[in-house]
C-alpha positions in Angstrom: 14.3 -24.9 0.3 16.6 -23.4 -2.2 19.9 -25.2 -3.1 22.9 -24.4 -5.3 23.3 -26.0 -8.6 24.8 -29.5 -8.6 26.1 -31.3 -11.7 24.4 -34.7 -10.8 20.9 -33.0 -10.4 19.4 -31.5 -7.3 18.3 -33.1 -4.1 14.8 -31.7 -3.5 12.6 -28.7 -4.5 14.5 -28.3 -7.9 13.6 -25.0 -9.6 15.4 -25.8 -12.8 17.0 -28.7 -14.7 20.7 -28.9 -15.5 20.1 -26.7 -18.6 18.5 -24.0 -16.2 15.1 -24.5 -17.8 12.2 -24.2 -15.3 10.8 -27.3 -13.8 7.2 -27.3 -12.4 8.4 -26.1 -8.9 10.3 -23.3 -10.6 7.2 -22.3 -12.5 5.2 -22.0 -9.2 8.0 -19.8 -7.6 8.0 -17.6 -10.7 4.2 -17.2 -10.5 4.4 -16.3 -6.8 7.1 -13.8 -7.2 5.2 -12.1 -10.1 1.9 -12.2 -8.0 3.7 -10.7 -5.0 5.5 -7.9 -6.9 3.9 -4.5 -6.7 2.7 -2.9 -10.0 2.1 0.7 -10.7 -1.4 1.8 -9.5 -3.6 4.9 -10.1 -5.8 6.1 -7.2 -8.2 9.1 -7.2 -8.8 11.0 -4.1 -12.3 11.2 -2.7 -14.3 14.4 -2.1 -12.2 15.1 0.9 -8.9 14.7 -1.0 -8.2 11.4 0.8 -6.8 8.2 -0.8 -6.5 5.0 1.5 -4.2 2.2 0.3 -3.4 -1.1 1.9 0.3 -1.8 1.2 2.5 -4.8 1.8 5.9 -4.2 3.2 8.3 -2.5 0.8 9.4 0.8 -0.6 7.0 2.9 -2.6 7.2 6.1 -4.7 4.1 8.2 -4.8 3.5 10.9 -7.5 0.7 13.3 -6.8 -0.7 15.5 -9.6 -3.3 18.2 -9.5 -4.2 21.0 -11.9 -3.1 23.5 -9.4 0.3 22.1 -8.9 3.1 23.5 -11.0 4.8 20.1 -11.1 4.0 16.6 -9.7 4.8 16.0 -6.0 6.9 12.9 -5.6 7.2 11.1 -2.2 9.1 8.0 -1.1 7.6 5.8 1.6 8.9 2.7 3.3 6.4 0.3 4.8 7.8 -2.3 7.2 6.8 -4.4 10.1 7.3 -1.7 12.6 5.3 0.9 10.7 2.0 2.4 12.1 -0.7 3.6 9.7 -0.3 7.2 10.9 3.4 7.2 9.9 2.5 7.3 6.2 0.1 10.1 6.0 1.2 12.5 3.2 -0.4 15.9 3.4 -0.3 18.0 0.3 -2.1 21.4 0.2 -3.3 22.5 -3.2 
C-alpha cells in the first residue's frame, strides 16, 4: 500500500504529490492515524475504588492520585495480543 517517492509520480495509493502536499488518500490516512492515537483520559473510581478501561494494544502510563497519597502513583502497562485482562490489575491501597 505504501510506496517510496518517485520523481515521475507514484503508481497507486499516493499519499502526497511531488511537493509532499497531502492528496485525498493522504488526508484519509492522517485522519485514521489521529483517530487511532490514544489521548489522555481521566477516569474516576467507583464506590469500590475500581476503574475499568477497554484499551487497544499499546503502552500506557497511569497516574493515580488520591488525597491520602503523599505523591501520585505512576504505573506503566503494556497491552498486547497475548495479554489477559487479569495481567493489568493495578492494586493501590490508600
